[in-house]
C-alpha positions, 0 to 999 in steps of 0.5 A, spaced: 545 334 531 543 327 530 535 327 530 533 329 523 533 322 520 532 318 526 526 322 529 522 324 523 523 317 519 520 314 525 513 317 523 515 317 515 508 314 514 504 320 517 509 326 516 513 329 510 521 328 511 525 334 511 531 331 507 534 338 506 535 338 514 539 332 513 544 334 508 545 341 512 546 337 518 551 333 514 555 339 511 555 342 518 558 336 521 564 336 515 565 343 517 566 341 524 572 337 522 575 343 518 574 347 524 578 342 528 584 342 523 585 349 525 584 348 532 590 342 531 595 347 528 593 352 534 594 347 539 600 344 536 603 352 537 601 352 544 604 345 546 610 347 543 611 354 546 611 358 539 611 365 540 604 369 539 601 362 537 596 358 540 590 362 537 585 359 531 586 364 526 582 360 520 574 358 520 574 362 527 567 360 529 566 353 527 564 351 534 558 354 533 556 348 528 554 345 535 549 351 537 546 350 530 545 342 531 542 344 538 537 348 534 536 342 529 535 337 534 529 342 538 526 343 531 525 335 529 524 333 536 518 337 537 516 336 530 516 328 531 513 328 538 509 333 540 502 331 537 504 324 540 503 325 547 496 326 546 494 320 542 491 314 545 493 306 544 499 304 541 500 311 538 501 314 544 508 317 546 510 316 554 516 317 557 518 310 557 517 310 550 521 316 548 527 315 553 527 308 549 527 311 542 532 316 544 537 311 547 536 307 542 538 312 537 544 315 540 547 311 545 550 305 540 554 310 537 556 313 543 559 307 545 563 306 539 566 312 539 569 311 546 571 304 543 575 308 537 577 313 542 580 308 547 584 304 541 586 311 538 589 313 545 594 308 545 596 308 538 597 316 540 602 313 545 598 312 551 600 319 555 597 325 557 598 332 553 604 334 558 608 327 556 606 323 563 604 316 563 597 314 564 595 308 567 592 302 563 587 301 568 585 309 568 584 308 561 579 302 562 576 306 567 575 312 562 572 307 557 567 304 562 565 311 565 564 313 558 560 307 556 555 309 561 556 317 560 559 319 566 563 325 565 570 326 568 571 332 573 577 336 572 583 333 575 580 326 576 585 320 575 581 318 569 582 324 565 587 321 561 589 327 557 589 331 563 586 337 560 579 337 563 575 334 558 568 331 560 570 325 556 577 324 554 577 318 550 572 322 545 572 330 547 566 332 543 561 327 547 560 333 551 555 336 546 551 329 547 551 330 554 547 336 554 543 333 548 541 328 553 539 333 558 535 337 553 531 331 551 530 330 558 527 337 559 523 336 553 520 330 555 519 332 563 516 339 562 518 343 556 513 340 551 507 341 556 509 349 555 504 353 551 506 357 545 506 363 550 510 360 556 515 357 551 516 364 548 517 367 555 522 361 556 526 362 550 526 370 552 529 368 559 534 363 557 536 367 551 537 373 555 541 369 560 546 366 554 546 373 551 549 376 558 553 370 559 557 371 552 557 379 552 560 379 559 565 374 557 563 370 564 567 364 561 573 368 560 574 365 553 571 371 549 566 366 546 560 361 547 565 355 546 563 352 552 561 346 555 566 341 554 569 341 561 565 340 568 567 346 572 561 350 574 562 356 569 562 351 563 556 347 566 552 353 566 554 356 560 553 349 556 546 348 559 544 355 557 548 354 550 544 348 549 537 350 552 536 356 548 537 354 541 534 347 543 527 351 545 528 356 539 528 350 534 521 347 538 518 354 537 520 354 530 517 347 529 510 349 532 510 356 528 513 353 521 510 355 515 514 354 508 517 359 504 519 356 498 526 359 495 529 355 489 536 352 491 536 354 498 540 348 500 546 350 497 545 357 499 544 355 506 551 351 506 555 357 503 551 362 509 554 357 514 561 357 512 561 364 511 558 365 518 563 360 521 569 364 517 568 371 520 574 373 523 574 373 531 572 380 534 576 382 540 573 386 546 571 393 548 572 394 555 568 389 559 564 388 553 565 382 548 564 383 541 565 376 539 559 374 544 555 379 540 556 376 534 555 369 536 549 371 539 547 374 532 548 367 529 545 363 534 539 367 535 537 370 528 542 367 523 541 360 524 534 360 525 533 363 519 537 358 515 533 352 519 526 355 517 528 356 509 532 349 509 526 346 512 522 350 506 526 346 501 525 340 497 530 335 495 529 338 488 533 344 490 539 340 491 543 336 485 540 330 487 536 328 493 542 322 494 547 328 497 542 330 502 541 323 504 548 320 504 550 326 508 545 326 513 546 318 514 553 319 516 553 325 520 552 323 527 557 317 526 562 322 523 561 327 528 562 321 534 568 318 530 572 324 528 575 326 534 579 320 536 582 321 529 584 328 530 587 326 537 592 322 533 593 328 528 594 333 533 600 329 536 603 328 529 602 336 528 606 337 535 611 332 534 613 334 527 612 342 529 607 343 523 602 349 524 600 350 517 595 347 512 600 348 507 605 343 510 599 338 512 594 339 506 595 331 504 594 329 511 588 333 512 585 330 505 586 323 508 583 325 515 577 327 511 576 321 507 578 316 513 573 320 517 567 319 512 569 312 510 569 310 518 563 313 519 559 310 513 562 303 516 560 304 523 553 306 520 552 300 516 556 295 520 554 297 527 549 302 528 544 301 524 544 293 525 544 294 533 539 299 533 534 295 529 536 289 534 534 294 540 528 296 537 526 289 535 527 287 543 524 293 546 518 293 541 
């Protein structure tokens, strides 16, 4: 989700930059916020014991943006780094160089997200969702562990919200946890695979994810797993990451442009429609929703990435739109959920369950997220990364 600019721009002197993928990643990050708005309504219903409530009925599949991000990450990591492992001299990529680059790119904003989450937790009231008090010492421990990216296990004392999130100060950090795992797997062994071996790896991981989804192993009737550290989510989260990540790598290796005018806008519409499809129930032991979501991950998303990578910034009204959306996409993804926690708490307290009752606040949340992401990017993330890159050579 966060690799398009960072990886490819590092080698902009020798490789073209996929600006439309930047913009598409940024648009998908906005859709994540939109999904979490409706998640908030459902969560408020659940917390207030509203009869028949607790289900997300609008923008049902917005969490699949994470799977889309994993495909983008695999595509760009492969594109940017694959041919550098065999080079000589300073141009040669090593494990040490690769991991330093990834940490410099990802970790500063991860720390900022934890700090913002810490502040928002106490703005929200400093309590768990069940209303019980959380010791300040446990919140500080959660902050420290998040900075070192050590996840909480369900029921841990430093699970300060009490709902089992890996990172209770900033829930969506779970996807970065698996992103790190994907980067490690890439550097250690996936990059070494021949095209044939990579295809076999993708088929096997795809079949496992398909069975996981269609047989409803998680019990969620979806592939929206990975956010907590129980066994089912840990296995499901790994499959959810490794299949699209590896598929993105294969697309990068086999990529040949297919020019379609206006593909950026078509792609945004396609993602919005795919995320908005109503939730499907199960038929017997078969999860129809899982079949639909596998179609998105295995077919629809790769096609969108391929076509968007084929386009140019002239397809958009202005290349600046893609540039801006891409620049703030990672900061926006990282900083938005602490604000959503406060929004959820407000919904619960005011017993608000619809967009019609809260549209002005929702608009404010979008604007606040964009402003905060841009401020973090310019005042913190970019300066810190420049400093770390300089010190690390």
